[in-house]
C-alpha positions as CSV (number, residue, x, y, z in Angstrom):
1,Y,-0.3,-1.5,18.7
2,V,1.9,-3.3,16.6
3,D,3.7,-5.4,19.7
4,W,-0.1,-6.1,21.2
5,Y,-1.0,-7.5,17.5
6,Y,2.3,-9.8,17.4
7,E,2.0,-10.8,20.9
8,N,-1.6,-12.0,20.5
9,G,-0.6,-14.1,17.2
10,I,-1.2,-12.5,14.1
11,D,0.9,-13.1,11.1
12,G,0.9,-9.6,9.2
13,I,-0.6,-6.5,9.6
14,F,-1.8,-3.5,6.8
15,A,0.2,-0.7,8.1
16,V,-1.6,2.2,5.6
17,C,-4.7,1.2,4.0
18,Q,-7.8,2.9,2.6
19,S,-9.8,2.2,5.6
20,S,-6.7,3.7,7.9
21,E,-7.9,7.5,6.7
22,M,-4.8,7.8,4.7
23,V,-6.6,10.2,2.5
24,Y,-6.1,12.9,5.0
25,L,-2.3,12.0,5.3
26,S,0.3,13.6,3.0
27,L,2.8,10.9,1.2
28,S,5.7,11.9,3.6
29,E,3.1,11.0,6.6
30,R,2.1,8.0,4.9
31,V,5.6,6.8,4.3
32,S,6.6,7.6,8.0
33,L,3.7,5.3,9.2
34,A,4.9,2.3,6.9
35,E,8.3,3.1,8.3
36,A,7.4,3.1,11.9
37,V,5.2,0.0,11.4
38,V,8.2,-2.0,9.5
39,K,10.6,-0.8,12.2
40,R,8.5,-1.6,15.1
41,A,7.4,-5.2,13.3
42,A,11.3,-6.2,13.4
43,G,10.6,-8.7,10.9
44,R,8.8,-10.8,13.5
45,I,5.4,-9.8,11.1
46,N,4.9,-9.3,7.8
47,V,4.2,-5.4,6.8
48,V,1.7,-4.7,4.0
49,A,1.0,-1.1,3.0
50,S,-0.7,0.6,0.4
51,G,-0.8,4.6,0.4
52,H,-1.4,5.4,-3.2
53,I,-4.5,8.0,-3.5
54,G,-3.3,10.4,-6.4
55,N,-5.7,12.1,-8.5
56,S,-3.7,10.8,-11.5
57,T,-2.0,7.5,-12.9
58,D,1.5,8.9,-12.6
59,E,1.0,10.6,-9.0
60,Q,-0.3,7.0,-7.9
61,I,2.9,5.3,-9.3
62,A,5.1,7.9,-7.5
63,E,3.6,7.2,-4.4
64,I,3.7,3.4,-4.6
65,N,7.1,3.9,-5.8
66,E,8.1,5.7,-2.3
67,I,5.6,3.3,-0.3
68,S,7.9,0.5,-1.5
69,E,11.0,1.8,-0.6
70,T,9.8,1.7,3.6
71,G,10.8,-2.3,3.7
72,I,7.5,-3.6,3.5
73,E,7.1,-7.3,2.3
74,Q,3.7,-6.7,0.2
75,A,2.3,-3.9,-1.4
76,F,-1.3,-3.9,-2.1
77,A,-2.2,-2.1,-5.2
78,F,-6.1,-1.0,-6.1
79,D,-7.5,0.9,-9.0
80,N,-10.9,2.3,-7.4
81,R,-9.6,5.6,-7.6
82,E,-11.0,7.6,-10.5
83,I,-8.0,7.8,-12.5
84,E,-7.5,8.7,-16.5
85,S,-5.8,5.1,-16.8
86,D,-6.6,1.9,-15.1
87,E,-4.2,-0.4,-17.8
88,K,-1.7,2.3,-17.8
89,L,-1.8,1.7,-14.0
90,Y,-1.7,-1.7,-14.0
91,K,1.2,-2.3,-16.5
92,A,3.0,0.1,-14.3
93,F,2.3,-1.6,-11.0
94,E,3.5,-5.1,-12.8
95,K,6.7,-3.4,-13.8
96,W,7.2,-2.0,-10.2
97,R,6.6,-5.5,-8.8
98,I,9.0,-7.2,-10.9
99,S,11.6,-4.8,-10.4
100,N,10.8,-4.4,-6.3
101,K,10.8,-8.0,-6.3
102,L,8.2,-7.7,-3.7
103,E,4.9,-9.4,-3.8
104,L,2.3,-6.9,-5.1
105,V,-1.8,-7.6,-4.6
106,Y,-4.0,-5.9,-7.0
107,E,-7.4,-5.2,-6.9
108,N,-9.8,-4.1,-9.7
109,D,-12.7,-2.8,-7.7
110,T,-14.4,-0.6,-10.0
111,E,-17.9,-2.4,-9.5
112,E,-20.4,-0.3,-7.9
113,Y,-22.1,-1.8,-5.0
114,D,-25.9,-1.5,-4.2
115,D,-27.0,-1.5,-0.2
């Protein structure tokens, strides 16, 4: 599908995201998925990934570190998981962003929404 999206004029693709059922994939599967999309995109389009679903801050930090090694251009970090320290996660992502020289989009989505 990466080629189809490219041929239809997109600028980027979100390879591993919350809406892609990533919660049902192991970390190695999430990493493999990001790697496959990066490989198929072959620099023609930007690839964004998230893939951090751990139940602790440390797990999420480890997961985003692995995703960052896949060749993605941008990481999307969110803190809407119930973890012990949003502040710790934010600081870790900021350190990660600086050290990896990749763009990091951080979304704080802790508000509750009424339907």
